[in-house]
C-alpha positions as CSV (number, residue, x, y, z in Angstrom):
1,X,-17.5,60.3,16.0
2,X,-17.1,56.7,15.5
3,X,-15.7,55.2,12.3
4,X,-17.4,52.4,10.8
5,X,-14.9,49.2,10.5
6,X,-13.4,48.8,7.1
7,X,-14.4,45.3,5.6
8,X,-11.5,43.1,4.6
9,X,-10.9,43.1,0.8
10,X,-11.3,39.4,-0.6
11,X,-8.3,37.6,-1.8
12,X,-8.2,36.8,-5.4
13,X,-8.8,33.4,-6.0
14,X,-5.8,31.4,-7.2
15,X,-6.1,29.8,-10.6
16,X,-7.0,26.0,-10.2
17,X,-4.5,23.6,-11.2
18,X,-5.3,21.0,-14.0
19,X,-4.6,17.4,-13.8
20,X,-2.2,17.7,-16.6
21,X,-0.6,20.7,-15.1
22,X,-0.2,18.6,-11.8
23,X,1.2,15.5,-13.5
24,X,3.6,17.4,-15.3
25,X,4.8,19.3,-12.1
26,X,5.5,15.9,-10.7
27,X,6.9,14.5,-13.7
28,X,9.5,17.2,-13.9
29,X,10.6,17.2,-10.5
30,X,11.1,13.3,-10.3
31,X,11.5,12.0,-13.6
32,X,15.2,12.8,-14.1
33,X,16.4,11.6,-10.6
34,X,14.3,8.5,-11.1
35,X,16.0,7.4,-14.4
36,X,19.4,7.6,-12.8
37,X,18.4,5.5,-9.9
38,X,16.7,3.0,-12.0
39,X,19.7,2.9,-14.0
40,X,21.7,2.1,-10.9
41,X,19.1,-0.9,-10.1
42,X,19.4,-2.5,-13.5
43,X,22.8,-1.3,-15.2
44,X,20.9,-0.7,-18.4
45,X,20.3,2.7,-19.9
46,X,17.0,2.0,-22.0
47,X,15.4,-0.3,-19.3
48,X,15.8,2.6,-17.1
49,X,13.9,5.0,-19.4
50,X,11.8,2.5,-19.9
51,X,11.0,1.9,-16.5
52,X,10.4,5.2,-15.5
53,X,7.9,6.1,-18.6
54,X,5.8,3.0,-17.6
55,X,5.7,4.0,-14.0
56,X,4.3,7.6,-15.1
57,X,2.0,6.0,-17.4
58,X,0.5,4.0,-14.8
59,X,0.6,7.1,-12.5
60,X,-1.4,9.3,-15.1
61,X,-4.1,6.2,-15.9
62,X,-4.7,6.0,-12.1
63,X,-4.3,9.9,-11.4
64,X,-7.3,10.3,-9.1
65,X,-5.6,7.8,-6.9
66,X,-2.0,9.0,-7.0
67,X,-3.2,12.9,-6.8
68,X,-4.6,12.5,-3.3
69,X,-1.6,10.0,-2.1
70,X,0.6,11.2,0.8
71,X,3.7,10.9,-1.2
72,X,3.3,10.8,-5.0
73,X,6.7,10.5,-5.8
74,X,7.0,7.4,-3.4
75,X,4.4,6.1,-5.3
76,X,6.0,6.7,-8.9
77,X,9.5,5.3,-7.4
78,X,8.0,2.2,-6.0
79,X,6.2,1.5,-9.8
80,X,9.4,2.2,-11.7
81,X,11.5,0.0,-9.4
82,X,9.0,-2.9,-9.5
83,X,9.0,-2.8,-13.4
84,X,12.9,-2.4,-13.6
85,X,13.6,-5.3,-11.4
86,X,10.7,-7.6,-13.1
87,X,11.9,-11.1,-13.8
88,X,10.0,-10.9,-17.1
89,X,12.8,-8.9,-18.8
90,X,15.5,-11.9,-18.7
91,X,13.2,-13.2,-21.6
92,X,13.3,-10.1,-23.9
93,X,15.8,-10.6,-26.5
94,X,17.2,-6.8,-26.5
95,X,17.8,-7.0,-23.0
96,X,20.0,-10.3,-23.3
97,X,22.7,-8.1,-24.9
98,X,25.6,-6.9,-22.9
99,X,25.4,-3.2,-22.0
100,X,28.4,-1.0,-22.6
101,X,29.9,-0.3,-19.4
102,X,30.9,3.1,-17.9
103,X,34.0,4.7,-19.2
104,X,35.5,5.2,-15.7
105,X,37.0,2.3,-14.1
106,X,36.2,3.2,-10.7
107,X,32.5,3.5,-11.9
108,X,32.8,0.0,-13.8
109,X,33.9,-1.4,-10.3
110,X,30.9,0.1,-8.5
111,X,28.4,-0.8,-10.8
112,X,29.7,-4.4,-11.2
113,X,29.6,-4.6,-7.2
114,X,26.1,-3.2,-7.4
115,X,25.0,-5.9,-9.8
116,X,26.4,-8.8,-8.0
117,X,23.8,-8.1,-5.1
118,X,20.6,-9.7,-5.3
119,X,17.6,-7.4,-6.6
120,X,16.1,-6.9,-3.0
121,X,19.4,-6.2,-1.5
122,X,20.4,-3.9,-4.1
123,X,17.0,-1.9,-3.8
124,X,17.1,-1.6,-0.1
125,X,20.9,-0.2,-0.3
126,X,19.9,2.4,-3.1
127,X,16.6,3.4,-1.0
128,X,18.6,3.8,2.2
129,X,22.2,4.8,1.2
130,X,21.3,6.3,-2.4
131,X,18.1,7.9,-1.7
132,X,18.3,8.6,1.8
133,X,15.1,7.0,3.2
134,X,14.9,5.6,6.5
135,X,15.1,2.0,7.4
136,X,11.4,1.6,8.1
137,X,10.4,3.5,4.7
138,X,12.9,1.4,2.8
139,X,11.2,-1.7,4.5
140,X,7.6,-0.3,3.6
141,X,8.7,0.5,0.1
142,X,10.2,-3.0,-0.5
143,X,7.5,-4.8,1.3
144,X,9.6,-6.3,3.9
145,X,9.9,-6.1,7.6
146,X,12.2,-3.8,9.1
147,X,14.7,-6.6,10.5
148,X,14.5,-8.0,7.1
149,X,15.6,-4.7,5.4
150,X,18.2,-4.2,7.9
151,X,19.7,-7.6,7.0
152,X,19.6,-6.9,3.4
153,X,21.4,-3.5,4.0
154,X,24.0,-5.1,6.1
155,X,24.7,-7.6,3.7
156,X,24.9,-5.3,0.7
157,X,27.2,-2.9,2.5
158,X,29.7,-6.1,3.5
159,X,29.6,-7.3,-0.1
160,X,30.7,-3.5,-1.2
161,X,33.1,-3.4,1.4
162,X,34.7,-6.4,-0.2
163,X,34.6,-5.5,-3.7
164,X,34.9,-1.7,-3.5
165,X,36.5,-0.8,-0.2
166,X,37.6,2.6,-1.2
167,X,33.7,3.3,-2.2
168,X,31.6,1.4,0.5
169,X,31.7,4.0,3.3
170,X,28.1,5.3,3.8
171,X,29.3,9.0,3.5
172,X,31.1,8.2,0.3
173,X,28.8,5.8,-1.3
174,X,26.1,8.4,-1.8
175,X,28.3,10.5,-3.6
176,X,29.5,7.9,-5.7
177,X,26.1,6.5,-6.7
178,X,25.3,10.2,-7.8
179,X,28.7,10.4,-9.7
180,X,27.9,7.1,-11.4
181,X,24.5,7.7,-12.5
182,X,25.0,11.3,-13.8
183,X,28.0,10.5,-15.6
184,X,25.6,8.5,-18.1
185,X,23.8,11.4,-19.1
186,X,20.3,9.7,-19.2
187,X,17.2,11.8,-20.2
188,X,13.7,11.2,-19.4
189,X,10.7,11.7,-22.1
190,X,8.6,14.5,-22.1
191,X,5.6,14.8,-20.2
192,X,2.9,15.1,-23.2
193,X,4.6,12.0,-24.8
194,X,4.0,10.0,-21.7
195,X,0.4,11.1,-21.2
196,X,-0.4,10.7,-24.6
197,X,1.2,7.2,-24.6
198,X,-0.7,6.3,-21.3
199,X,-4.2,7.4,-22.8
200,X,-3.5,5.0,-25.9
201,X,-2.8,2.4,-23.7
202,X,-6.0,2.9,-21.6
203,X,-8.1,2.9,-25.0
204,X,-6.3,0.0,-26.5
205,X,-6.7,-1.8,-22.8
206,X,-10.5,-0.7,-23.3
207,X,-10.9,-2.6,-26.9
208,X,-8.9,-5.6,-26.1
209,X,-11.4,-6.0,-22.9
210,X,-14.5,-5.5,-24.9
211,X,-13.3,-8.1,-27.7
212,X,-12.6,-10.7,-25.1
213,X,-15.7,-10.2,-23.3
214,X,-17.7,-10.5,-26.7
215,X,-15.6,-13.6,-27.5
216,X,-16.4,-15.1,-24.2
217,X,-20.0,-14.3,-24.5
218,X,-20.3,-15.8,-28.1
219,X,-18.7,-18.9,-26.9
220,X,-21.1,-19.3,-24.0
221,X,-23.8,-18.6,-26.4
222,X,-22.7,-21.2,-28.6
223,X,-22.1,-23.9,-26.0
224,X,-25.6,-23.2,-24.5
225,X,-27.3,-23.8,-28.1
226,X,-25.4,-27.0,-28.7
227,X,-25.5,-28.6,-25.4
228,X,-28.5,-30.7,-24.2
229,X,-31.5,-29.4,-22.2
230,X,-32.2,-32.6,-20.6
231,X,-30.5,-35.9,-19.1
232,X,-30.7,-39.0,-21.1
233,X,-29.9,-42.1,-18.9
234,X,-27.5,-44.3,-20.6
235,X,-29.0,-47.7,-22.0
236,X,-27.7,-50.9,-19.9
237,X,-26.2,-53.4,-21.8
238,X,-28.3,-56.4,-22.8
239,X,-31.6,-54.3,-23.2
240,X,-33.8,-54.8,-26.0
241,X,-34.1,-51.8,-28.6
242,X,-37.2,-51.3,-29.9
243,X,-39.3,-48.9,-31.9
244,X,-36.6,-49.5,-34.9
245,X,-37.9,-49.5,-38.5
246,X,-38.1,-53.1,-40.0
247,X,-35.3,-54.3,-42.6
248,X,-36.5,-53.8,-45.9
249,X,-36.3,-56.9,-47.9
250,X,-35.2,-57.1,-51.7
251,X,-38.1,-57.3,-53.9
252,X,-38.5,-59.6,-57.3
253,X,-35.9,-58.7,-60.1
254,X,-37.3,-57.2,-63.2
255,X,-36.8,-58.8,-66.6
256,X,-33.8,-56.5,-67.5
257,X,-32.4,-57.4,-64.3
258,X,-32.7,-61.0,-65.0
259,X,-31.1,-61.0,-68.4
260,X,-28.4,-58.9,-67.1
261,X,-27.9,-61.7,-64.6
262,X,-27.8,-64.5,-67.2
263,X,-25.5,-62.7,-69.6
264,X,-22.8,-62.3,-66.5
265,X,-23.3,-65.9,-65.5
266,X,-22.9,-67.1,-69.1
267,X,-19.9,-65.1,-69.5
268,X,-16.2,-66.4,-69.2
269,X,-15.0,-66.0,-65.5
270,X,-18.3,-64.3,-64.7
271,X,-17.5,-61.1,-66.6
272,X,-17.7,-59.6,-70.0
273,X,-15.3,-60.9,-72.6
274,X,-13.3,-57.4,-72.9
275,X,-11.8,-58.0,-69.7
276,X,-10.4,-61.5,-70.2
277,X,-7.0,-61.3,-71.2
278,X,-5.9,-62.3,-74.8
279,X,-2.8,-65.0,-75.7
280,X,-0.7,-63.8,-78.2
């Protein structure tokens, strides 16, 4: 007697992950470390938090693109580093004020050595020796060739070796970078607030784009209404002008006008007596 094969039981379907849940998971795993990395790039606590928040706002606004990216964490990291190193911050008043330095002398020396590097060399050093990216990956994220990134890295290491020789070794530098950033007690915003601010920025951007488009359409319409619809050739010099109305000749004076003229001509100084000064 043969037994009928037992059909396999279907596996329970996993609950679908919503975009907000996926975003919150990415934010929770990347944002705290990214704030510390950005602080090492800028030396400013508030700018580090702002850069990370702006990067995740951009990620939420472009979530369909970020969600399918091979490296969403790298996408957000590149956006945060780009915002943090933007030259526009030098014109902002609150970023011109001096930032309180770290309390530990060795931390102050290391941060000062990092800030003496150019932004490109500082970023390459942080990605390679701090984050642990390979040289080709660090070059791609900084939009440079691999030889250029290698030159930046070597120059940055030489500068640190001259300024902080006890902390410049690659095996020591990564630990010291983590200690320096962790000692600042930096905190990131909550994911729901980041998503709500991103959505608010999107709405305001849409309203601004519509208002700008309406202004352009109105200006174009007014220009078309006031513009000439045909070309008028300029009149050459010396051309006789025709079709002008003739000059109107002055007609004869009435009796009242003749009497008034005679009165004015007979008055002293051709004017009424009341305007003549009297001698005293």
